[in-house]
Every structure is written in C-alpha cells, then in structure tokens.
N, C-alpha and C positions, 0 to 999 in steps of 0.2 A: 614115386611118393616120398621116398627118403630125401631125394634131391629137393623137392618142393618144400619139405619141412625145414631142411637146412637153410634154404633161401629165406623162408619166413622168419626163422630165428635171427638170421643176419640182419634182415630188415628191421626187426624189433630192436635189436641192439643199436643199430645206426640211429633210429628214431629216438631211442632213449638217450643216446649220447648227445644228439642235437638238442633235445629238450633241456638236458642238463646244462649244456653250453649256453643256451639262450637265457636260462635263469641266472647264470653267473654274470653275463654281460648286462642284462637288463635289471635284475634284482627288483627291489621295491619301486613301484612307479611313483615318480616325483614330478609334480607340475609346478613350475615357478609362476607366481602371479604377482605382477608389479603392484606395489602398494604406494610407493613414493618416488619422487623425482625432484631433484633440485640442483641449481647451478652453483658451482664452487670455483671462484676466481682465485687462481694460484700462479706463482712463478713455476716454471718448469713442469712438474708432474703431480697428478693427484695420486697420492700413495696409500692413504688409509683413512678409516672412519671408525668412530666409536660412539657410545651413548652412555650417559651417566644417570639416566632415569628422568632427566628433564631436558637435556640439550644434546645435540650431536656435535662432535668435534672432528675436524679433518686436519690432516697434515700433508704438506707437500714434500717433495724431495728432488734431488738433482743438483743442489747447491746449498751451501750454508749461508752465504751472504744474502741471497734472495730467498728468504725462508718465511713461511707464514703458517700459522695454526688458526683455523677459522672455527667460530662457534655459531651454531644455528639452533633456532627453536624447533619444537616438535613438528612444525609445518614446513621446515626447511628455509625459513627466513633468516638472513644473516643478523646476528646479534653483535658480534665483535670479531675483530681480526687482530692477531698478535704476531709480532715479529720475534721469532724464537731462536734464530741462528742455528737451526737443526736441519741436517740433511736427512729427512725422515724416510723410514721404510715401513713403519707401522705406528699406529697410535692405539693405546689400550687404556681401559679404565678398570680400576679395582674398587668395587663397592665396599668391600670390607675396610679398606684404608681411605676411601673417598679421595682417591688420588689418580691423576692422569699420568701415564707413562708414554714415552716415545722410544721406539727402537730405531736408532739412527743407522746410517751407513757405518758399519763397524760391528763389534761383538758385545757391546754393553747394552744395558737397559737403563734409561735415564728418566729421572723425575722431571715433570713439566710444571714450572711455576708461572702461572698466568699473570700474577700480580707484578712480578719482576721481569716477565717476558724473557725467560731463558730456561735452558734445561741443564741439569746437573747429573753427572754419572752416579747411579745408585748401585748397580750390580755390574762390576767390571768383568769383561771377558767371559761371560757365561755362555754365549752362543758360539757356534762353529763357523758361520758364514757371515761375511760383511754385508752381503746383499739380502740376507733372509728377511722376509716379511713375516714376523712371528704372530702368534695368536695367544690370547688369554681367555680362559674359561669365563663365562658370564659371572661366576661368583668370585673371580679373582684368585682362586686357589691354585690354578695350574697355568703353566706356560708351555707352548708347543712350538717347536722349530722343525721345518722340513728341509732335508738335505738329501738329494739323490734318492728319493723314495723312502728315506728313513725318517721317522718322526722321533724326536727326543722330547721327553716330558720332564718339566721342572716343577718343583713346588714353588710356593709364593716367595720363598727366600732365595730362589735361584739355584737350589741344589737339584742335581739331576736325579730323577726317580727311576726312570726306565727309558728304553727306546725299543722301537719295533719297525719292521719293514712293512710297508703297505702292500697288501695282497692285490693282485690284478693291476699293478701299477708299473709302467715303464717310464723311467726317468727321461726328462727332456732337457735340452741344453738352452732353451729359450730363456733369456734373462727375465726375471720377474715371475714368469709362469712356473718356473722350476723351484722357486723358493717361497712361494706364497701359500699360506694355510690360514683357514678360518675355523673357529670352533664355537659350537653351541654347547649346551649342557650335556647333550647325548651324542653329537656327531662332529666329525671333522670333514672339512671340505677342501679339495685341492683342484687345480686345473688338470684336465685330461691332457696328456702329452700331445703336442702339435695342434693345439686347438685354443682359440680365444673365446669360445662359447660353451664348450662342454665341461661339466663339473663332475668329479668323482666324489662319492659320499662314502664315508667309513664310520663305523662305531668308534668310540674313544679308545677302544682296544686295538684298532687298526684293521678290523674285519670289514671286508667289502660289503656295502649295502646297496648302492645303486649308482647309476650314471644318468645324467639328464642334460638337456641343452637349454641354455638361456636364449631368449629371443633376440639378443644383440651381443656384439663383441664387447669385451671388457679389457681394460689395461691390467697387465699381469699382477703388479704389486698391489692393486687396489682391492683384491678379494678380502672381504671383511664380514664379520657377523656383529650386528648391533640391533637392539630393540626387537629381537625375535625375527629378524630378517637377514637374508644374505644380500650383500651389497657388492656392486662393481661400479667402476667409473669409466666413462668415456673420457679419455685423457685430454687435458688442456694442451700439453706440449707447448707451454707458453714462453719458455725461455726467460730472459731477464726482463722482458716487457710485461709478462703476465698474460694470461688468457683464461677463458671460461672452460672448465670441464663440467661434466654432468654426472651426478651420482644417481643410481637406480637401486631401489630396495625391493626385494622379492620375498613374499611369503612362500614357503615351500610346502605345498599341499601333498599329503601322502607320508610325510615324516612326522612321527609322533614319539 
C-alpha cells in the first residue's frame, strides 16, 4: 500500500512538471491571420517595413549604390520609389516627430529625407551591432536592439535606459534572424532559433508570453511591426538587377 502511494505521488509530480513545462513552451495561444500581401520590387534584399498612419514604407539592403525606399498606399499599391543611398537594416517611423528613420548597416540611426532622397546620421554609434535590425515602439518613444538574446532599450534621444535577457531564448548564429526584433505597444517579437517560421513573443519587460508558427517562411531581417500587424517578407534576393519580394501582414489573434 505504501509502495502504491509513493508511486502515485511520483506520478502526480511528473504530470505536474510536464504540465508546467507545456505552459512555458506554449504560453498564450496566438493565431496569425493574414490581412495583407503586396509586392515590393527592390535591389538585393527586402529589409524592413513601417507605417506612418497613411502609407507603408519599405527599405532594401545589401548595397548602398543600389538602394531604394518604396512608399505604398494602405492597399499596398506603389506610390513612389526613392533612391536613398542607404544599406538598410530597418526602417522606422516616429509619430511624435513625424519623421522616418533608417537603421543602416552600422551602428547609427539616420534620418530619411524623401524630398532630397538621402539619409543623414542623426544618432551616431548608439547600437552595438552593425547587422542589427532594430525596432521602434509605435509611439516613437523607445528603441529596441537584439544581440545574442539580450534586448537593449533606448529612449527617443538614443540614451540607453535598460537591458535584459530574454527568458526561454537560445541565441542563434543565423544572420538576420539573430538580430531582428519587432515591437508593438505591449509585446516584443523575435525569431525562434533555427527557424524561419516560428516567432517568440515577449512582454516589453522581456518575460516570455508565447511561441507560434507563421504559415510561411520569412527573411530574417524583414521582421517588422506596422499598422497593428506583424510583417515578414519573402525576399527578392534581386542583386543589382532588382526583383520582386513579397510582404505579408498578420493580425495576431490572442494577443491583447
């Protein structure tokens, strides 16, 4: 009888541990539902996307000579293409300043001037990684950089506020996927290691929330948040001739 009792207790403990582990891995159930899709013709690679309340803007990367920033209306129709001379890693919009920014290859944050079609360094050397694809909070008040599973948070002036390690995250060496982060007002999004479909979700304090799979593969650098959607691109890989990539926007049901 005592032996049976001990076995029952062990079984309960094992089941309890398994349930706890399942909760940590799964967390909040998130369902990505595609809302938009549009073609983005670029040289080399589709790097980032942002939204200013009226228009979408995309930036390419891989070369400074063959560089374009594209502007699209809310339905995804091309409005204008600008030659910016920027080897982009991310494109951001600050509603408070009504200003577009480009994070290029390097550690600066640059202003984007569409009228003159060039970028100018605004915040020099604030980031740690040349390759990082950084994020800006939707209100423009915070910047986020991911490096080896550590998120550094900056204020709108580029001053470091804090940093934290992401829980339940194992760093990956895959270029683009290891340096890309997207941010909504409540959540941070990064690629799961060794995957081009799985996304890890964290609170803005770095606490684990969930993991979910997108219905298609995405290019590592392209991970973006814009117009209340998570975006990824199917990369053009167009080289100096240029080619069509495709952007996909997803509403994330289950995240509130």
